[in-house]
C-alpha positions in Angstrom: 0.0 0.0 0.0 1.4 3.4 -1.0 0.2 6.7 0.2 -0.6 9.5 -2.3 0.0 12.9 -1.0 -1.0 15.0 -4.1 -4.3 16.0 -2.7 -2.9 17.0 0.7 -0.1 19.0 -1.0 -2.6 20.8 -3.2 -4.9 21.5 -0.3 -2.1 22.9 1.8 -1.0 25.1 -1.1 -4.5 26.3 -1.6 -4.8 27.2 2.1 -1.4 29.0 2.0 -2.1 30.9 -1.2 -5.4 32.1 -0.2 -4.0 33.2 3.2 -1.2 35.1 1.4 -3.6 37.0 -0.8 -5.5 38.4 2.1 -2.8 40.6 3.4 -1.6 41.4 -0.3 -5.1 42.9 -1.0 -5.1 44.9 2.2 -1.6 46.3 1.7 -2.2 47.0 -2.0 -5.5 49.0 -1.2 -3.7 50.8 1.7 -0.8 51.9 -0.4 -2.1 52.3 -3.9 -5.9 52.1 -3.7 -7.6 50.3 -6.5 -5.6 51.7 -9.5 -3.5 48.5 -9.9 -6.3 46.1 -10.1 -5.2 45.3 -13.6 -2.0 43.7 -12.2 -4.1 41.1 -10.5 -5.9 40.5 -13.8 -2.7 40.0 -15.7 -1.1 37.9 -13.1 -4.3 35.7 -12.9 -4.5 35.2 -16.6 -0.8 34.3 -16.9 -1.1 31.8 -14.1 -4.3 30.2 -15.4 -2.9 29.9 -18.9 0.4 28.6 -17.7 -1.4 25.9 -15.7 -2.8 24.6 -19.0 0.7 23.8 -20.3 2.2 22.2 -17.1 2.1 18.5 -17.1 2.9 18.1 -13.4 -0.4 18.0 -11.5 0.6 19.7 -8.4 2.3 22.6 -10.1 -0.6 22.9 -12.5 -3.0 23.0 -9.6 -0.9 25.6 -7.7 -0.8 27.9 -10.8 -4.4 27.6 -11.1 -5.0 28.4 -7.5 -2.7 31.5 -7.8 -4.5 32.5 -10.9 -7.9 32.1 -9.4 -6.9 33.9 -6.2 -5.4 36.8 -8.2 -8.6 37.2 -10.2 -10.7 37.0 -7.0 -8.5 39.7 -5.5 -9.7 42.2 -8.0 -13.2 41.9 -6.3 -11.7 41.9 -2.9 -9.6 45.1 -3.7 -12.7 47.1 -4.5 -14.5 45.6 -1.4 -11.5 46.4 0.8 -11.9 50.1 -0.4 -15.5 49.9 0.8 -14.4 48.4 4.1 -12.0 51.2 4.6 -14.7 53.7 3.9 -16.9 52.1 6.5 -14.0 52.4 9.0 -13.5 48.7 9.4 -9.8 49.0 8.2 -7.3 51.9 8.6 -7.2 54.5 6.0 -4.0 55.7 4.4 -3.9 59.4 5.4 -1.8 60.2 2.3 -4.7 59.0 0.1 -7.6 60.5 2.3 -9.2 62.4 -0.6 -9.8 59.2 -2.5 -12.2 58.0 0.1 -14.6 61.0 -0.1 
């Protein structure tokens, strides 16, 4: 009997990647606002397309997860702006005029 760790590795990678995108979105919104949303779009598309050409299942899955997380982060970036407006997260005082 041999053990197969592929599913566990992918699950751990998914957990880690999603966990890393949360602070990335928060910091991006704090320092730059929503003007760089398109970088998440480009990164997401590149990762998803790359996943189609990688034969290794784990690497392909990780690229797909990164791509999907980057695309989801576009939505989260704009929602983070709304959370800042509501006072749930700190506002960057240098960009105070953007929240009015």
